[in-house]
MDTraj code that builds the backbone (N, CA, C; nanometers):
import mdtraj as md
import numpy as np

residues = "MET THR ASN ILE ASN LYS ASN SER ILE HIS LYS ILE GLU ARG GLY ILE PRO LEU PRO SER ASN ARG SER GLY LYS THR SER TRP ILE GLN LEU ALA ARG ASN MET GLN ILE GLU ASP SER VAL LEU LEU GLU ASN LYS LYS GLU LEU TYR LEU MET ARG SER ALA MET TYR THR LEU ARG TYR SER THR THR PHE LYS GLN LEU GLU ASN ASP LYS TYR ARG ILE TRP ARG THR LYS".split()
xyz = np.array([
    [0.0829, -0.1171, 0.0000],
    [0.0000, 0.0000, 0.0000],
    [0.0877, 0.1240, 0.0000],
    [0.0558, 0.2186, -0.0841],
    [0.1344, 0.3395, -0.0980],
    [0.0796, 0.4491, -0.0079],
    [0.1674, 0.5153, 0.0616],
    [0.1264, 0.6295, 0.1422],
    [0.1257, 0.7538, 0.0558],
    [0.0181, 0.8286, 0.0608],
    [0.0095, 0.9530, -0.0139],
    [0.0653, 1.0633, 0.0735],
    [0.1582, 1.1374, 0.0187],
    [0.2164, 1.2492, 0.0910],
    [0.1090, 1.3548, 0.1122],
    [0.0816, 1.3861, 0.2364],
    [-0.0252, 1.4812, 0.2677],
    [0.0100, 1.6227, 0.2227],
    [0.1358, 1.6491, 0.1953],
    [0.1776, 1.7823, 0.1509],
    [0.1631, 1.7995, -0.0002],
    [0.1565, 1.6890, -0.0745],
    [0.1406, 1.7017, -0.2194],
    [-0.0073, 1.7168, -0.2525],
    [-0.0356, 1.7989, -0.3495],
    [-0.1742, 1.8265, -0.3870],
    [-0.1977, 1.7746, -0.5289],
    [-0.2908, 1.6818, -0.5433],
    [-0.3326, 1.6316, -0.6731],
    [-0.4773, 1.6704, -0.6917],
    [-0.5053, 1.7414, -0.7955],
    [-0.6394, 1.7929, -0.8186],
    [-0.7061, 1.7135, -0.9301],
    [-0.8242, 1.6637, -0.9049],
    [-0.9019, 1.5951, -1.0076],
    [-0.9757, 1.7005, -1.0885],
    [-0.9631, 1.6917, -1.2202],
    [-1.0282, 1.7884, -1.3085],
    [-1.1235, 1.7154, -1.4020],
    [-1.2383, 1.7737, -1.4244],
    [-1.3375, 1.7158, -1.5141],
    [-1.3614, 1.8106, -1.6308],
    [-1.4050, 1.7534, -1.7427],
    [-1.4420, 1.8349, -1.8579],
    [-1.3252, 1.8774, -1.9448],
    [-1.2066, 1.8207, -1.9222],
    [-1.0912, 1.8513, -2.0070],
    [-1.0981, 1.7575, -2.1269],
    [-1.1087, 1.8114, -2.2498],
    [-1.1215, 1.7238, -2.3664],
    [-0.9934, 1.6439, -2.3922],
    [-1.0125, 1.5224, -2.4406],
    [-0.8987, 1.4382, -2.4778],
    [-0.8333, 1.4941, -2.6029],
    [-0.7031, 1.4732, -2.6189],
    [-0.6374, 1.5200, -2.7415],
    [-0.6922, 1.4462, -2.8633],
    [-0.6986, 1.5146, -2.9749],
    [-0.7565, 1.4553, -3.0950],
    [-0.6625, 1.3580, -3.1645],
    [-0.5352, 1.3566, -3.1282],
    [-0.4387, 1.2686, -3.1939],
    [-0.4201, 1.1374, -3.1197],
    [-0.5224, 1.0925, -3.0490],
    [-0.5141, 0.9658, -2.9776],
    [-0.5013, 0.8515, -3.0776],
    [-0.4219, 0.7545, -3.0418],
    [-0.4028, 0.6403, -3.1311],
    [-0.4580, 0.5135, -3.0679],
    [-0.5734, 0.5241, -3.0066],
    [-0.6356, 0.4091, -2.9437],
    [-0.6769, 0.3049, -3.0459],
    [-0.6934, 0.1840, -2.9985],
    [-0.7270, 0.0729, -3.0871],
    [-0.8602, 0.0947, -3.1575],
    [-0.9549, 0.1632, -3.0915],
    [-1.0863, 0.1853, -3.1511],
    [-1.0766, 0.2632, -3.2812],
    [-0.9914, 0.3658, -3.2859],
    [-0.9795, 0.4446, -3.4083],
    [-0.9190, 0.3628, -3.5221],
    [-0.8253, 0.2729, -3.4902],
    [-0.7669, 0.1870, -3.5940],
    [-0.8706, 0.0857, -3.6437],
    [-0.9531, 0.0335, -3.5544],
    [-1.0579, -0.0602, -3.5957],
    [-1.1590, 0.0103, -3.6842],
    [-1.1949, 0.1331, -3.6511],
    [-1.2888, 0.2084, -3.7353],
    [-1.2307, 0.2300, -3.8744],
    [-1.1034, 0.2629, -3.8813],
    [-1.0379, 0.2805, -4.0110],
    [-1.0414, 0.1501, -4.0901],
    [-1.0079, 0.0393, -4.0252],
    [-1.0062, -0.0909, -4.0925],
    [-1.1456, -0.1310, -4.1402],
    [-1.2474, -0.1031, -4.0609],
    [-1.3843, -0.1382, -4.1003],
    [-1.4276, -0.0666, -4.2278],
    [-1.3727, 0.0512, -4.2523],
    [-1.4074, 0.1278, -4.3718],
    [-1.3340, 0.0794, -4.4963],
    [-1.2421, -0.0132, -4.4802],
    [-1.1651, -0.0632, -4.5938],
    [-1.2385, -0.1782, -4.6621],
    [-1.2327, -0.1753, -4.7942],
    [-1.2827, -0.2874, -4.8729],
    [-1.1633, -0.3693, -4.9193],
    [-1.1891, -0.4897, -4.9680],
    [-1.0810, -0.5750, -5.0175],
    [-1.0055, -0.5011, -5.1263],
    [-0.8722, -0.5050, -5.1189],
    [-0.7756, -0.4402, -5.2071],
    [-0.7568, -0.2913, -5.1787],
    [-0.8238, -0.2353, -5.0769],
    [-0.7946, -0.0990, -5.0321],
    [-0.6640, -0.1005, -4.9540],
    [-0.5951, 0.0136, -4.9523],
    [-0.4700, 0.0228, -4.8775],
    [-0.4651, 0.1537, -4.8003],
    [-0.3749, 0.1565, -4.7024],
    [-0.3528, 0.2749, -4.6196],
    [-0.2024, 0.2967, -4.6081],
    [-0.1596, 0.4222, -4.6226],
    [-0.0199, 0.4587, -4.6034],
    [0.0016, 0.4904, -4.4562],
    [0.1005, 0.4256, -4.3952],
    [0.1285, 0.4427, -4.2528],
    [0.2650, 0.5087, -4.2355],
    [0.2758, 0.5929, -4.1352],
    [0.3943, 0.6763, -4.1169],
    [0.5141, 0.6044, -4.0554],
    [0.4905, 0.4949, -3.9831],
    [0.6023, 0.4271, -3.9172],
    [0.5615, 0.2847, -3.8782],
    [0.6577, 0.2122, -3.8213],
    [0.6339, 0.0724, -3.7849],
    [0.5308, 0.0598, -3.6730],
    [0.5250, 0.1556, -3.5813],
    [0.4260, 0.1513, -3.4738],
    [0.2847, 0.1552, -3.5310],
    [0.2608, 0.2452, -3.6267],
    [0.1288, 0.2512, -3.6899],
    [0.0985, 0.1223, -3.7646],
    [0.1996, 0.0623, -3.8267],
    [0.1802, -0.0659, -3.8954],
    [0.1331, -0.1717, -3.7968],
    [0.1988, -0.1815, -3.6818],
    [0.1596, -0.2811, -3.5816],
    [0.0180, -0.2554, -3.5308],
    [-0.0165, -0.1289, -3.5080],
    [-0.1505, -0.0956, -3.4599],
    [-0.2564, -0.1309, -3.5637],
    [-0.2298, -0.1011, -3.6894],
    [-0.3268, -0.1298, -3.7956],
    [-0.3392, -0.2803, -3.8177],
    [-0.2267, -0.3513, -3.8178],
    [-0.2325, -0.4971, -3.8346],
    [-0.3094, -0.5614, -3.7205],
    [-0.2913, -0.5115, -3.6003],
    [-0.3633, -0.5644, -3.4844],
    [-0.5134, -0.5409, -3.4987],
    [-0.5515, -0.4227, -3.5432],
    [-0.6940, -0.3916, -3.5633],
    [-0.7535, -0.4814, -3.6707],
    [-0.6809, -0.5007, -3.7791],
    [-0.7318, -0.5835, -3.8878],
    [-0.7380, -0.7307, -3.8458],
    [-0.6436, -0.7740, -3.7642],
    [-0.6464, -0.9099, -3.7112],
    [-0.7693, -0.9286, -3.6220],
    [-0.8002, -0.8277, -3.5413],
    [-0.9186, -0.8323, -3.4552],
    [-1.0448, -0.8517, -3.5374],
    [-1.0504, -0.7874, -3.6543],
    [-1.1659, -0.7993, -3.7434],
    [-1.1585, -0.9230, -3.8332],
    [-1.0529, -1.0001, -3.8165],
    [-1.0300, -1.1231, -3.8957],
    [-1.0117, -1.0943, -4.0448],
    [-0.9496, -0.9796, -4.0737],
    [-0.9168, -0.9442, -4.2124],
    [-0.7784, -0.9973, -4.2452],
    [-0.7602, -1.0439, -4.3666],
    [-0.6277, -1.0815, -4.4145],
    [-0.5594, -0.9564, -4.4668],
    [-0.4276, -0.9493, -4.4483],
    [-0.3531, -0.8304, -4.4889],
    [-0.2224, -0.8680, -4.5551],
    [-0.1683, -0.7723, -4.6233],
    [-0.0296, -0.7775, -4.6675],
    [0.0217, -0.6347, -4.6591],
    [0.1525, -0.6200, -4.6414],
    [0.2085, -0.4856, -4.6311],
    [0.3434, -0.4803, -4.6999],
    [0.3885, -0.3577, -4.7259],
    [0.5164, -0.3362, -4.7909],
    [0.5843, -0.2178, -4.7244],
    [0.7155, -0.2323, -4.6978],
    [0.7919, -0.1204, -4.6435],
    [0.8325, -0.0295, -4.7587],
    [0.8108, 0.0991, -4.7418],
    [0.8446, 0.1995, -4.8410],
    [0.9654, 0.2796, -4.7938],
    [0.9976, 0.3843, -4.8649],
    [1.1093, 0.4701, -4.8254],
    [1.0775, 0.5438, -4.6963],
    [1.1811, 0.5872, -4.6268],
    [1.1693, 0.6682, -4.5058],
    [1.0893, 0.6002, -4.3958],
    [1.1005, 0.4684, -4.3832],
    [1.0333, 0.3912, -4.2781],
    [0.8813, 0.4041, -4.2816],
    [0.8256, 0.4301, -4.3986],
    [0.6797, 0.4307, -4.4138],
    [0.6367, 0.2934, -4.4636],
    [0.5092, 0.2632, -4.4434],
    [0.4554, 0.1333, -4.4813],
    [0.3207, 0.1522, -4.5499],
    [0.2877, 0.0587, -4.6376],
    [0.1546, 0.0540, -4.6981],
    [0.0975, -0.0829, -4.6655],
    [-0.0286, -0.0839, -4.6155],
    [-0.0953, -0.2085, -4.5798],
    [-0.2221, -0.2222, -4.6623],
    [-0.2469, -0.3426, -4.7124],
    [-0.3655, -0.3719, -4.7927],
    [-0.4538, -0.4700, -4.7187],
    [-0.5836, -0.4557, -4.7370],
    [-0.6777, -0.5577, -4.6922],
    [-0.6933, -0.6545, -4.8084],
    [-0.6667, -0.7832, -4.7836],
    [-0.6722, -0.8811, -4.8921],
    [-0.7965, -0.9683, -4.8859],
    [-0.8572, -0.9897, -4.7714],
    [-0.9804, -1.0671, -4.7595],
    [-1.0570, -1.0200, -4.6399],
])
top = md.Topology()
chain = top.add_chain()
for i, resn in enumerate(residues, 1):
    res = top.add_residue(resn, chain, resSeq=i)
    for name in ("N", "CA", "C"):
        top.add_atom(name, md.element.get_by_symbol(name[0]), res)
traj = md.Trajectory(xyz[None], top)
């Protein structure tokens, strides 16, 4: 059990909007759901590739991807 320092002040705040650049799994799943077979998406880095592949795997979509220049990737929905 952690003791909370009585001298430190932590304030709970409500109504602060979340940043719009969140990369939660839900947004990747929504993107994948909008894809039809043979559609592709350009991804900026390997982290985005892993997130998109995970979302597509969750939806049971088959994929293929290709590494492009500057550590960018393109992913296709194949089935």
